[in-house]
VOTORKE-789954 format. One record per residue: x, y, z of N, C-alpha, C in turn. Coordinates in steps of 0.1 Angstrom, whole numbers, plus 5000, padded with zeros to 4 digits. Example, Ala and Ser with C-alpha at 12.3 -4.5 7.8 and 13.67 -1.06 7.14 Angstrom:
% VOTORKE-789954
513249435078512349555078513249675078512849785071513749895071512950005079
***
This chain:
% VOTORKE-789954
500949885003499850015000500850115000500150244993501150334993500650445004501350515010501450635020501950765018501550865019501750995014502051045033503251145034503551205044503751345038503751465047503951575047504351665059505651725057505951785069506351965064506552045074507152165072507752255086508652305083508952385068509652335060509852325048510652265035511852245040512652165040513952125036514652095023515852135022516552065010516351885008516351864998516651714997517451655004518751685002519951665010519951645025518951775029519151745043517851655049517351575041516151475047516751365043517851325034518451185037518851125050518150995054518350945064517650985075516751075070515651115080514251065080513750985072512450925072512550755077511450735080511650585084510250525075510350475063509250385057509050255062507750265067507050155075506950145084507750265093507450305107506150365110506150325123504550405127504550535126506050575131506350745131507150755120506750795109507850815097508950915096508150985105509351115105509951115120510250985123511151005139512251045139513151015126514451045129514751175127513551255119514051385114513451485131512451415135512051475149513351475159513951365159515251365165516251465164516651465152517751565145517251715141516051715146515351855143516451945149517152075149517452165155516852285151516152315167515652465163516452565165516252675162517252815161517452825175518452905176518852965189518053085190518153155175517653295179515953285174515053295180513753285176513253425176514053525175513653665178512253685169512553705155511653745147510453615144509053655138508253545138508353435123509653495116510053395106511053265111512053355121512853255127512253135138510953195140510453125153509353025142509053035134508352935125509152855119510352875118511552835110511652705118511452695129512152605140510652535143509452535137508152485141507852375134508752245135508652125129506952075131506252075122505052015118505051865106504251805110504451655104502851585099502551515089501351465091501451345080500651265081500151125072498951145066499051145053497851165046497051065048495551135047494351065050493651055038493350935030492550935019491150845020490250965013488650935017488151015006487050954998486350994988486951064979488051004975488751054964489651194967489551224978490351344986491451264991492551334993494051315001494151445011493951415026494151525031495551515044495751625049496751595062496051725071496551595083496051715093497751715103497951855100499451845104499751855118500451845127500851805138502151865144502051955155503652035159504451905163505551885164506451805168507251875180507451985183508452075191507352065205508152115211507852165226507552295224506352375230506152505231506352545245507452655248507052725261506452875255505552915266504653025265505353105280505953185277506453285288505653385291505153415301504153535305504853615317504953775313505553835324504553915329504954015339503754135342503854235334503254305332503054445320502154555325502354645319501454755320500654805309499754825311498454855296498254995302498255085292497755225290496555215284495355295291494055295284493955485284493155525272492955635269492055655258491555785257490455805249490655915237489955895226490455995216489456035208488956145206487756195196488156205184487356115174487956095160486456125153486156195143484856245135483556215144483956315157483156325164482956235180483256145176483156025188484456005196483955985210485255945219485355785215486655755213486955595214487755555224487555455227488555385238489455345231491155375236492055295230493055235240493955135238494955105248496055075238497255055245498455015242499454985254500554905251501254805261502654915264503054925273504754955280505354885274506554895268507754815264508054735275508154595273508454525286509454445284509954385271511154275269511954335262513354305269514554335266514754265249513754325239514254215226515854205225516254315222517854265220518454165226518154125236518854065247518053875245516853925240516153735240516253685228515853555235516453465217514353445212513453465224512353455220511553535210510653505204509453575199508653605207508453755207507453825215506253825208505153725213504053775205503353875208503553935218502754045223503754135236503454205244504654315252504554205262503754095267503754045281504053875277503653845265504053715262505053685251506253565259507253515247506953375245507353345233507353205229508653145225508953035230509752985224510052825222510152795210510052625204511152565210511152445215512352355219511952235215512952145210513251995213513851925225512951835228513251825243514451685241514551625228515451545225516851585224517151715226518351795225518751825241519951755243520351805254520751955254520752025251520852175248519752235257518652135257517652245262517852215279518452195283518752165297519652265305520252355292521152445298520152585303520552635314519052725317519452855308518552935307518453065298517653135304518253285304517453405309516653455303515753555306514753625300514953755306514753865299514954005303513854065300513354135310512054225307512354335319511054445313511154535319509754545327509754605341508654615347508554735355507954825351508054955362508955095359509255055344510855105343511855045346512154925355513054855358513554745352514954715347515054565342515154455351514254335347514254215356514954105347515354035354515953895349515353775353514753695342513953555348515153465344515453355353516253265351515153145351515453045345514952895347515652795341514952655341515652525340514752445330514952445314513752395309513552225317514252145324514052015326513352035338512952155345512452165356510552195352510552215338509252255331508052165327508752035327508251895322507751945308508451985304508152015283507751865279506751855270506351765263506051775244506651675240506751695225505451735221505351825210503751815206502551935214503451965224502751985236503252165235502352235244502452375250502652365267503552475270503452475286503252605290502452685298502552805301503152825313504252915312505052965324504753075329504353115341503853255347505153325355505653435353506553505362505653565372505953565386504853585395503653595390502853675394501353645391501053695380501953725367501953795357500853895351500453955362499254055361499854175353498454215345498554375338498354475345499154575346498354685358498054785346496454835348496154945339496455075345496655165336497255295340496355395326496255505332495855595324497355695318497455695307498355765297497555775282497455895275497355955260498855895256498355835242499655795235500055955232501355945228501756135225503156105216502856225208504156225197505456245204506456195199507656165207507956025215506555935215507255825224507755735213508555655217508755555211508355405209508255375198507555285193508755135187508655035197509354915197509154805190510354705191510354605176509154515181508154505193507254415194505954505193505654605191504854705189504354775201504754765212504954845227505454985224505055045234505355205236506355215247507455295247508155325255508055485256507255555267507055665268508155775268507755875261509055935254509456065264508256105271508456205281508856145294509055985296509555955308510855905306511855895292513055875289513655955285514656015291515756105287516656035277517455965284518255865276518055715277517855655263517555555260519055435265518955335272519855215274520155185262521455115259522055035245520454945240519754875251519154765248517754815242517654955249516555035245516555065229517655115228518055185217517855095203518254955208518454835195517254765193516554805204514554765203513854845196514254945194513655085190513555075173512155075171511755075152511855225151511155295160511055425153510255535163509955655162509255725167507855815165506655805174505455855168505355955164504656015155504656155152503156195147502456115146500856125146500056075156499256145165498356095173497056175171495856085171494556175171494356245156492956315158492656405145493556535147494056575136494456685137493856755127493156875130492356955123491456905112490856805118489756735110490256605102491656595101492256495096492556385106491956275097492656145103492656005097493355925097493555835085492155745087491455745100490455645102489055725098488855805092487755895091487255835082485755795082484955705074484555745061484655895058483455975046484355945036483855905026484155855014483655955000482856075004482656144994482156285002483356375000484556344995485656275002486256184999487356095008488256185016488056085032488956155043489956075046489555935046490855875051491255795044492055685048492755605041491955455043491055425031490055285034490855195032492155175021492555075020493055025032494055125040494255075052493555025063492255085066491455045075490954925067490854895055490654745056491454625059492754675056493754585054494254575067493854685080494554685090493854745100492554725099491654765109492254815125493054695132493554765144494454875142494854965133496055045133495255215134494555175143493855355149494955435155495855385165496755445176497355595166498355545158499255655154500155655145501155715138501855695130503055715134503855605126505455625132506455625121507555705124508555745115510055665119510255625106511555505110512955565116513455465121514755545130516055585118515855525107516655575096516055595084516755685076516455685059516355535052515655555044515255405035516455375025516955495021517655505011518455635011519355665002520255794999519355804989519955934983518756014969518655904962517655924958517055814948515655904939515755854925514755884919512955844923512455924920510955874922510455744917510955804901510155674888511255714879511555614873512055634859511055544847511855594835510755504822509655574825508055524819507155564815506455614827506655564841506055644852506455754853507855804849508255934855507456054844506456044839505856134833504956084834504055974839502655924836501855894850500655954854499855984867499855854871499855794881499755624884498255604885497455754893496455724889495555754878495755844873495155864860495355724853496255664852496555524844495655434850495255414864494655314872493055334867492755464865491555514864490855454848491855434841491455374826491955244823492555164833493055034831491954934834491654864824490354724824490654614828492154594831492554474833493154384847492454454854492954444868492254304870493054254878492254064886491354124895490554024899489454054909490154094927491154054929491654134943492554264940493054284927493554414921492454504920491254474915489854544910489754614929489454494936489054524949489954644956491254634956492054734962492154874952491554884943491655004933490355074940489355004939488255064944488255144960488855084969489055094981489955234981491155214973492155334966491455444964490355464953489155554950488655574959488355574971487355564982488055674991489355654990490355695002490955824997491455935004491956055002493356004995493256104984494856064977495856104984495656144997496856245005497556145014496956025015497355925026498555815017499455755026500455665020500355525017499855495027499355345026498855325011497455395006496555314995497655344983498455484985499155524973500255454971500755394982502055264979501255194972499955164978499455004969499255034954498755174952498455224937499955194932501155264939502255204928502755094927502555014934502554854933501554804924500654844922499654814909500454864895500754944896501355044885502754964882503354984889504854884888504654754882503254704886503254514879503054514866502454604861501854634848502754744838503754774842504654864834506454774838506754754831508354644825509254754825508554874819509754954814509755084825509255054836509055154847509855114860510455184867511255134879510555234891510155204903509855314913510855294924512255354922513155344932512455364947511755504949511255494962510555424968509655324959508955224967509655104969510655074958511455004965512554994973512755104975513755154987512855135002511755144998510855125015510954935016510754885005510554735006511754685014512954745005514154695010514354735027513954855029514054885043513354785049512154775045511254645055511654525055512454475047513054345049514454345057515054445062515854455070515654485087514454575083513654585100512454555099512154445102510654395098509554445112508654505103507454585114506754445124506154485130505554395142504154385135503554255138502254225137500954315146500154365139499454475142499754605140500654615129501154745124500654715108500654825103500354825091501754775079502954745085503754795078504654905072505954875073506355035063506055055050505155195047505155245035505655375030505755425020506055565017505055665022505455755030504655865031504255935019502855975023502356055011502156195019501556305012501756455015501256475030499756395036499556405049500856355061500956245057502256185067503356245069503756315055505256395056504756515060503856595061503456705063503456745077502656625082502556635098503956595102504756495097506056455105506756585106506756695097507756785093507356915102505456945097505357075102504257055115503656915117502956905127501356905122500756955109499456925106499556895093498656795088498756755075498456855064497656975067497157105060497257215066497157305060497157445067498257495074499557475070500557515072501257645064500557745058501057795051500757995060500357975071500058115072501058125085501858275083502958305092502358335101503058325112502758335126501958205134501558115124500558035130501957925139501457845150502457725154502857625145502057625137502157505124502857555110503357705111503757755098504957655097504957605081506157535077507257585081507657665078508957745086509457695100508657655107508857635120509357475121508857425114509257235118508857195130507657235131507057215147507257065152506756995146506756835147508356815145508856825134510256795133511656805142511256925149511956945161512056895170510456825172510456725185510356565182510456545171510956435165512456395163512956495156514556465155515356455167515156505179515856465189515256355197514256285197513656175199514556065192514756065179515255985171516955975172517756095175518856105181518956025192518056025200518455995216518155845214517655765204517155635202518655575193520055675188520855625183520255605164519055705167518855665148519355795142519055795128519455905117518456005115518956145121517856235122517456265104516356335103515656375086516756495085517556495079518056585072518156575059517556715050517756715037516656705030516256675015515156645006514856505007513056495013512656365011511356345001511156244997510056254985508856254996507656244990506456204994505856124981504656034985504155964972503256054965503156214967501856264961502456314945501756264936502056334924501356434922501356534920500556694921501056794907499956834905500056964898499956904883501256784879501756754868501856634871501556524859502156364858503256374863504556444858505756424861506356484874505356544884505756604895505456564910506356584918505756514930505956624942505656614953505656664962506656664972507456724977508656694987508556794995509556775003509956855019511356845018511956975018513156985022513357065036514256965044513756995058514957085060515957075055517257175058517057295059515857335046515557495046514357495047513557435055512157475057511557495045511457425035510857455024510057315018508857325011508557225001508257294991507357184981507157194965507257074959506657074945506856984934508056984927508456904924509856854920509656724907510456724900510556624884510256494894509856384890510056224895511656224892512256274884513856214880514756264889514256364896515256414908515556304918516956334925516956234935516956304948515856234957516056264971515856144979515956164992515856065002514756005005514355915009513155865017513155785027512155825035512055785051510355675054510555575056509455545056508555555070507355525071506855535080505555395085504755415093503755285096502955345103502055315102500455325115500755165124499755225137500055125144498355105152
***
């Protein structure tokens, strides 16, 4: 009789030699015994790469199915945490919101940080290395704590999970509004920017960016639902409805100076092209419909439009879009965020001037020459060992002419339209 077997994650054929036992009840027992989990499971990709799953195929009614089973042991570690609550008025409604204070010392720990108070580590109990004690570092009420334990005392079982609580693992609830200048950490938690003047090396290494947009500003917010005329970023809200708290700017430039577009894209409007294009797939058409319902001044929806345009134009490159993708690959954003995208005019203006619109009036706090928000954000970036914004930066906004894009020069405190073939810097942002 034939039998069918499956496993995940995929390994090269050469790595599977001698690792299976045909005819044995446990076809993969040798693979399980030899499976080496990653020492560093800090990212979700590294964590899942250690998560060996196997299955024997079941044939029934002309259908072959596989029910995958986990073969490693999973340790779930829960530590005390602080949860902040607050409310915001958006579109006339008071909306309750929460976020967690930075807890895990991510730069030192080898676990995948599922959330600010829960870490996961996959273990192969057949390896002698699991008997070696490991330490887990975390912060509680601003103080660094260290927890040591020995896996041999936890009674870990293959294919099972064990929850281990540090102390009572309680979540302490406090009131504090999210603020511009707060630090956004690798696990999606927040380190209050007004409480920390000098970040430790661990905190610097765990910092992804700085919050620059919180709440509704002059009636502008990416979550606003009105679509005629469009006010928010409907594509962002469709893809990431949980991203209602703030916008974050990255710690470093995504690139040195690059062109906005080359080829046909340097002289053609991406929006005008999409409006006339008739051959989108159903999924692409659904994206385009949400883009049309969104304000064209937001970056998440514009970045998707750029991706659609690039997929249909082999003669065009979009260096600004590619720079963001490269940055995202080396600085992964956590679950619960939008992922990195190119800021459009609303995000870039808010990052620099403090408001998405109405920054031309002399004497106003938000007059563009004041660089009101950037003068708050740049010192925070510097404190976290990031790279201050200096020079000229692209937005995603094609404006006035199909070959022109809005930009900001933070060195001279000016803005305007420039040809897509000019070369300027790119700085990524995300929503959470």
